[in-house]
C-alpha positions as CSV (number, residue, x, y, z in Angstrom):
1,M,-22.7,-28.8,-11.6
2,N,-22.0,-25.1,-12.5
3,E,-18.9,-24.7,-14.6
4,Y,-16.3,-22.0,-14.5
5,D,-12.8,-21.4,-15.9
6,V,-11.3,-20.3,-12.6
7,I,-12.5,-20.7,-9.0
8,V,-10.9,-18.5,-6.3
9,I,-11.2,-19.6,-2.7
10,G,-11.0,-16.7,-0.3
11,G,-12.4,-13.1,-0.5
12,G,-9.5,-11.3,1.1
13,A,-6.9,-9.1,-0.6
14,A,-5.2,-11.9,-2.5
15,G,-8.4,-13.6,-3.4
16,M,-10.2,-10.6,-4.8
17,F,-7.1,-9.4,-6.7
18,A,-6.5,-12.9,-8.2
19,A,-10.1,-13.1,-9.3
20,I,-9.9,-9.6,-10.9
21,Q,-6.8,-10.5,-12.8
22,A,-8.2,-13.8,-14.1
23,A,-11.5,-12.2,-15.2
24,S,-9.7,-9.3,-16.9
25,D,-8.1,-12.0,-19.2
26,G,-11.6,-13.1,-20.2
27,A,-11.9,-16.1,-17.8
28,K,-15.3,-17.0,-16.3
29,V,-14.5,-16.6,-12.6
30,L,-16.2,-17.6,-9.3
31,L,-15.1,-16.2,-6.0
32,L,-16.1,-18.1,-2.9
33,E,-15.9,-16.6,0.6
34,P,-17.4,-18.0,3.8
35,N,-17.9,-14.5,5.4
36,D,-20.9,-12.4,4.7
37,R,-18.7,-9.7,3.2
38,L,-15.5,-9.5,1.3
39,G,-12.2,-8.1,2.6
40,K,-13.0,-8.5,6.3
41,K,-9.4,-8.5,7.3
42,L,-8.5,-5.6,5.1
43,Y,-10.9,-3.4,7.2
44,I,-8.6,-3.7,10.2
45,T,-5.2,-3.6,8.5
46,G,-3.1,-0.5,9.3
47,K,-5.3,0.3,12.3
48,G,-8.3,0.6,9.9
49,R,-6.4,2.7,7.4
50,C,-5.0,-0.1,5.2
51,N,-1.3,0.2,4.5
52,V,-1.7,-0.7,0.8
53,T,2.0,-1.1,-0.1
54,N,5.4,0.4,0.4
55,H,6.6,3.2,-2.0
56,C,9.8,1.5,-3.0
57,S,11.3,-0.8,-5.6
58,W,10.5,-4.5,-5.8
59,Q,14.1,-5.2,-4.9
60,E,13.6,-3.2,-1.6
61,V,10.5,-5.3,-0.9
62,L,12.7,-8.5,-1.2
63,K,15.1,-7.0,1.4
64,N,12.1,-6.8,3.9
65,V,11.2,-10.5,3.5
66,P,13.2,-12.5,6.1
67,R,12.2,-16.0,4.8
68,N,11.9,-17.4,1.2
69,S,12.5,-14.0,-0.4
70,R,14.1,-15.6,-3.5
71,F,10.8,-17.4,-4.2
72,L,9.1,-14.0,-4.7
73,Y,11.6,-12.6,-7.2
74,S,9.4,-13.3,-10.3
75,A,6.1,-12.3,-8.7
76,L,7.4,-9.0,-7.3
77,S,9.4,-8.0,-10.4
78,G,6.2,-8.8,-12.4
79,F,4.0,-6.7,-10.3
80,P,6.0,-4.2,-8.2
81,P,4.7,-1.6,-5.7
82,E,4.4,1.1,-8.4
83,Q,1.9,-1.0,-10.3
84,T,-0.1,-1.5,-7.0
85,E,-0.2,2.2,-6.5
86,A,-1.3,2.8,-10.2
87,F,-4.1,0.1,-9.9
88,F,-5.8,1.9,-7.0
89,E,-5.1,5.5,-8.1
90,D,-6.4,4.8,-11.7
91,R,-9.7,3.7,-10.1
92,G,-10.2,6.8,-8.0
93,C,-8.4,5.9,-4.7
94,A,-6.0,8.7,-4.1
95,L,-2.9,7.5,-2.1
96,K,-0.3,9.2,0.1
97,V,3.1,8.2,1.3
98,E,3.9,8.4,5.1
99,R,6.8,7.6,7.4
100,G,8.8,4.6,6.2
101,N,7.4,4.9,2.7
102,R,4.1,3.4,3.9
103,V,1.3,4.0,1.4
104,F,-2.2,4.7,2.6
105,P,-5.4,6.0,1.0
106,V,-5.8,9.7,1.4
107,S,-9.1,9.1,3.0
108,D,-7.4,7.1,5.8
109,R,-10.1,4.5,5.4
110,S,-9.7,0.9,4.5
111,A,-13.1,1.0,2.9
112,S,-11.6,3.1,0.1
113,V,-9.4,0.2,-0.9
114,I,-12.1,-2.4,-0.6
115,D,-14.5,-0.3,-2.6
116,V,-12.0,-0.3,-5.5
117,L,-11.6,-4.0,-5.3
118,R,-15.4,-4.6,-5.2
119,G,-15.9,-2.3,-8.1
120,A,-13.2,-4.1,-10.2
121,L,-14.9,-7.4,-9.4
122,R,-18.2,-6.1,-10.7
123,E,-16.6,-4.6,-13.8
124,T,-14.8,-7.8,-14.8
125,G,-17.9,-9.9,-14.2
126,V,-16.6,-12.1,-11.3
127,A,-19.4,-14.1,-9.7
128,V,-19.3,-14.0,-5.9
129,R,-20.9,-16.5,-3.6
130,Q,-20.9,-17.0,0.1
131,A,-19.8,-20.6,0.7
132,R,-17.2,-22.6,2.6
133,V,-15.1,-25.0,0.5
134,T,-14.9,-28.4,2.1
135,E,-13.0,-30.3,-0.6
136,L,-10.8,-29.7,-3.7
137,L,-12.0,-32.1,-6.4
138,T,-9.5,-33.8,-8.8
139,E,-9.7,-36.0,-11.8
140,N,-6.7,-38.0,-13.0
141,G,-4.5,-36.1,-10.6
142,R,-5.6,-32.6,-11.9
143,I,-8.0,-30.1,-10.4
144,S,-11.6,-30.4,-11.6
145,G,-13.5,-28.2,-9.2
146,V,-14.6,-27.8,-5.5
147,R,-17.2,-29.0,-3.1
148,T,-18.7,-26.5,-0.7
149,D,-21.4,-26.4,2.0
150,R,-23.7,-25.0,-0.7
151,G,-23.0,-27.4,-3.6
152,S,-20.2,-28.3,-6.0
153,F,-18.6,-26.2,-8.8
154,A,-16.5,-27.4,-11.7
155,A,-13.3,-25.6,-13.0
156,P,-9.9,-26.7,-14.4
157,A,-8.2,-24.1,-12.3
158,V,-8.6,-23.3,-8.6
159,I,-6.7,-20.5,-6.7
160,L,-6.3,-21.0,-2.9
161,A,-6.2,-17.6,-1.2
162,T,-7.6,-18.4,2.2
163,G,-5.0,-16.6,4.3
164,G,-3.2,-17.9,7.3
165,K,-4.3,-18.4,10.9
166,S,-4.0,-14.9,12.3
167,Y,-7.2,-13.0,13.2
168,P,-9.5,-16.1,12.9
169,A,-12.6,-13.9,13.4
170,T,-12.0,-12.5,10.0
171,G,-12.1,-15.9,8.4
172,S,-8.4,-16.9,8.5
173,T,-9.0,-20.2,10.2
174,G,-6.4,-22.3,8.4
175,D,-8.9,-24.1,6.1
176,G,-6.5,-23.6,3.1
177,Y,-3.7,-25.6,4.8
178,R,-6.1,-28.6,5.3
179,L,-7.3,-28.4,1.7
180,A,-3.7,-28.3,0.3
181,A,-2.4,-31.0,2.7
182,V,-5.1,-33.5,1.6
183,L,-3.7,-33.2,-2.0
184,G,-0.2,-33.9,-0.7
185,H,1.2,-30.4,-0.1
186,S,3.7,-30.0,2.8
187,I,2.6,-27.4,5.4
188,V,5.3,-25.5,7.3
189,P,3.8,-25.3,10.8
190,P,2.1,-21.9,11.1
191,V,3.3,-19.5,13.8
192,G,2.7,-15.9,14.5
193,S,4.8,-13.3,12.7
194,L,4.5,-9.6,13.5
195,V,3.2,-10.7,16.9
196,P,3.6,-9.3,20.5
197,L,6.1,-10.9,22.8
198,V,5.6,-12.5,26.2
199,E,7.9,-11.5,29.0
200,D,9.7,-14.0,31.2
201,G,9.1,-11.9,34.3
202,H,6.8,-9.2,35.6
203,F,8.5,-5.8,34.9
204,C,6.4,-5.1,31.8
205,E,3.2,-5.8,33.7
206,R,4.1,-3.0,36.2
207,M,4.4,-0.5,33.3
208,Q,1.3,-1.7,31.5
209,G,0.0,0.9,29.0
210,L,3.2,2.9,28.8
211,A,4.2,3.7,25.2
212,L,7.8,4.7,24.4
213,K,8.5,6.6,21.3
214,N,11.9,7.2,19.6
215,I,13.6,4.3,21.3
216,R,15.9,1.7,19.7
217,I,15.7,-2.0,20.4
218,R,18.0,-4.9,19.7
219,L,16.8,-8.5,19.7
220,L,19.5,-10.7,21.2
221,D,19.7,-14.5,20.8
222,E,20.9,-17.0,23.4
223,S,24.6,-16.2,22.7
224,G,24.0,-12.5,23.0
225,K,24.3,-11.9,19.3
226,S,22.1,-9.1,17.9
227,V,19.7,-10.6,15.2
228,F,17.6,-7.5,14.7
229,E,17.7,-3.8,15.5
230,E,15.2,-1.0,14.9
231,F,14.3,2.5,15.9
232,G,10.7,3.4,16.7
233,E,7.9,2.9,19.2
234,L,7.0,0.1,21.6
235,L,4.3,-0.6,24.2
236,F,4.5,-2.3,27.6
237,T,1.5,-4.6,28.2
238,H,0.2,-6.9,30.9
239,F,1.9,-9.8,29.2
240,G,5.1,-8.2,27.8
241,L,5.9,-6.1,24.8
242,S,4.1,-4.9,21.7
243,G,4.3,-2.0,19.2
244,P,5.8,-1.6,15.8
245,V,9.5,-2.3,16.6
246,I,8.5,-5.4,18.6
247,L,6.2,-6.8,15.9
248,S,9.1,-6.5,13.4
249,A,11.5,-8.1,15.8
250,S,9.2,-11.1,16.2
251,A,9.7,-12.0,12.5
252,H,13.3,-12.8,13.3
253,M,12.5,-15.2,16.2
254,E,12.8,-19.0,15.9
255,A,10.7,-21.4,17.8
256,K,12.2,-23.0,21.0
257,K,15.0,-20.4,21.2
258,R,15.4,-17.9,24.0
259,Y,15.7,-14.2,23.3
260,T,16.2,-10.9,25.1
261,V,15.0,-7.5,24.0
262,S,17.5,-4.7,24.8
263,I,16.0,-1.2,24.8
264,D,18.0,2.0,24.4
265,L,15.8,4.5,26.1
266,K,17.9,7.4,25.0
267,P,19.3,6.5,21.5
268,A,19.9,10.2,20.6
269,L,22.5,10.5,23.4
270,D,25.8,8.6,23.3
271,E,27.2,7.5,26.7
272,E,29.2,10.6,27.2
273,K,26.3,12.9,26.5
274,L,24.0,10.8,28.6
275,D,26.4,10.9,31.5
276,A,26.5,14.7,31.3
277,R,22.7,14.7,31.2
278,I,22.4,12.6,34.3
279,L,25.0,14.7,36.1
280,R,23.0,17.9,35.2
281,D,19.8,16.4,36.6
282,F,21.6,15.2,39.7
283,S,23.1,18.6,40.3
284,E,19.7,20.2,40.1
285,N,18.3,17.7,42.6
286,Q,21.3,17.0,44.8
287,N,19.5,17.4,48.1
288,R,16.5,15.3,47.0
289,N,15.9,11.6,47.2
290,F,17.0,9.6,44.2
291,E,13.4,8.6,43.4
292,N,12.5,12.2,43.1
293,A,15.3,13.1,40.7
294,L,14.4,10.9,37.8
295,S,11.3,12.6,36.3
296,G,13.3,14.4,33.7
297,L,14.8,11.2,32.4
298,F,12.0,8.6,32.6
299,P,8.2,8.4,32.4
300,K,6.5,8.3,35.7
301,T,5.3,4.7,35.5
302,M,8.8,3.5,34.6
303,I,10.6,5.1,37.6
304,P,9.8,2.4,40.2
305,V,11.2,-0.2,37.9
306,I,14.3,1.8,37.1
307,I,14.9,2.3,40.8
308,E,14.6,-1.4,41.5
309,R,16.8,-2.5,38.7
310,S,19.4,0.3,39.2
311,G,20.3,-1.1,42.6
312,I,20.1,2.4,44.1
313,H,17.7,2.9,47.0
314,G,14.9,5.3,46.2
315,W,15.4,7.1,49.5
316,E,19.1,7.6,49.0
317,K,20.1,11.3,48.6
318,V,21.3,12.2,45.1
319,N,24.4,13.8,46.4
320,S,25.5,10.4,47.9
321,V,25.1,8.4,44.7
322,T,28.5,7.1,43.7
323,K,30.2,7.2,40.3
324,A,29.7,3.4,40.0
325,Q,26.0,3.7,40.8
326,R,25.7,6.5,38.3
327,R,27.4,4.3,35.7
328,A,24.9,1.5,36.5
329,L,22.0,3.9,35.9
330,L,23.6,4.9,32.5
331,E,24.0,1.2,31.5
332,L,20.4,0.5,32.5
333,T,19.2,3.5,30.4
334,K,21.1,2.4,27.3
335,H,20.4,-1.3,27.8
336,F,17.1,-1.9,29.5
337,T,16.6,-5.6,29.0
338,V,13.4,-7.7,28.9
339,Q,13.7,-11.5,28.9
340,I,11.3,-13.1,26.4
341,A,9.4,-16.3,27.2
342,G,7.9,-16.6,23.7
343,L,5.4,-15.2,21.2
344,R,1.7,-14.5,21.8
345,P,-0.6,-17.0,20.1
346,V,-0.7,-17.1,16.3
347,E,-4.4,-15.9,16.5
348,E,-3.1,-12.5,17.7
349,A,-0.5,-12.1,15.0
350,I,-0.9,-9.6,12.2
351,I,0.3,-12.3,9.7
352,T,1.2,-15.9,9.8
353,S,4.7,-17.3,9.2
354,G,4.6,-20.8,7.7
355,G,2.1,-22.3,5.4
356,V,2.3,-24.1,2.0
357,S,5.9,-25.0,1.3
358,V,7.2,-22.8,-1.5
359,Q,9.4,-25.7,-2.6
360,E,6.2,-27.3,-4.1
361,V,5.0,-24.1,-5.9
362,S,6.2,-22.6,-9.2
363,P,7.5,-19.1,-8.4
364,K,6.5,-17.7,-11.8
365,T,2.9,-18.9,-11.9
366,M,2.1,-19.8,-8.3
367,E,0.9,-23.2,-9.6
368,S,1.3,-26.3,-7.6
369,K,4.1,-28.6,-8.7
370,L,2.1,-31.6,-7.4
371,V,-1.4,-30.9,-8.7
372,P,-1.9,-29.3,-12.1
373,G,-4.5,-26.5,-12.0
374,L,-4.1,-25.7,-8.3
375,Y,-2.6,-22.2,-7.6
376,F,-1.8,-20.3,-4.4
377,A,-1.8,-16.6,-3.5
378,G,-1.1,-14.5,-0.5
379,E,-0.6,-15.5,3.1
380,I,-1.3,-19.2,2.7
381,L,2.2,-19.4,1.2
382,D,5.2,-19.8,3.5
383,V,6.4,-16.2,2.9
384,D,6.1,-13.2,5.2
385,A,7.6,-9.8,5.6
386,Y,8.1,-6.9,8.0
387,T,5.5,-4.2,8.7
388,G,5.3,-1.3,6.3
389,G,2.9,-2.6,3.5
390,F,5.3,-5.3,2.4
391,N,2.9,-8.2,3.2
392,L,0.1,-6.7,1.2
393,Q,2.5,-6.1,-1.7
394,I,3.3,-9.8,-1.5
395,A,-0.5,-10.6,-1.6
396,W,-1.0,-8.3,-4.7
397,A,2.0,-9.7,-6.5
398,T,1.3,-13.4,-5.9
399,A,-2.4,-12.9,-6.8
400,F,-1.4,-11.1,-10.0
401,A,0.8,-14.1,-11.1
402,A,-1.8,-16.7,-10.0
403,G,-4.7,-14.9,-11.6
404,H,-3.2,-14.6,-15.0
405,A,-1.7,-18.1,-15.0
406,A,-5.0,-19.7,-14.0
407,A,-6.8,-17.8,-16.7
408,A,-4.3,-18.9,-19.3
409,R,-5.0,-22.5,-18.3
């Protein structure tokens, strides 16, 4: 049986980074990945551009983690975004900061980030093999190695960095959950986070393909309380809603609860200014039908839905629209609601919420509290954040902690 100091399972962002950190400390490291290439999911992150991190303090990252943020205190303070940026720039990957402090490679290519990681793996002498791990081996309750579909390997430290269940085609099939559960770890049921929403109705389907920019949404719970609010862009689809603000909203949704998305179509206008705008448009079209007087206010594909939901007949003359009807149109414009039936499948999510319970993992070292020598890094842990590079920063930080701790063992 081949022997190593550290075995890393998973060749994604967290796995590669953990392997690099462990090897940089002098450990003999083996990286196992079932795919035929490393970083498969990284290639598609940030629409193929790879949102490496967020240009902010580690404290700000914590504010963008809706669940179990306290667990990440040590990891993020030990490896903050500024160190992520330095790691890539020092190795020739120039970075730039865009809207929302999102950090991307200047090349706008995920391959630039992956090339740095592959180069660092070579430089630090990490051995890479294509193999799927079928079992974690233990001896006297401690990690002793792994069994794969291509043989067994011995090591006193193993880092599980297999990702979640989102985008299974990239290798995130949930294997890590099974491996951890066999050794007694509790798995918080994985669900999609940063995932599109399914409408309870058919209005979105009628506006399929319509993208709205510069709108504001509020996510309302069953009692009508706002649990999330954000300004940005959304997309109507055949099943419901998608787009950046919707993906962020999904991170605040709990299973088996009902939600409503309220869209402010004109957030730059308060009610008084919007009423004046509607009056102006109406005065310019007072002898026309109502359906022909809305093109200045709404996109073409949205107008039939607006007419139906406003309660005003499309053939009604604008000069006969009452003050109460105009008020109803204003309310609809500021509060266009979509009833939500639920989330799209976890396989369509950008990241997974749920995973290995952080109650059973040391926050400083990412080592299992149940099985000495077993470490975790990245999305396999029950932590997730909003869009904007925060999830990758969590991957780098937890991998940094796990890599160095595993090498020290």
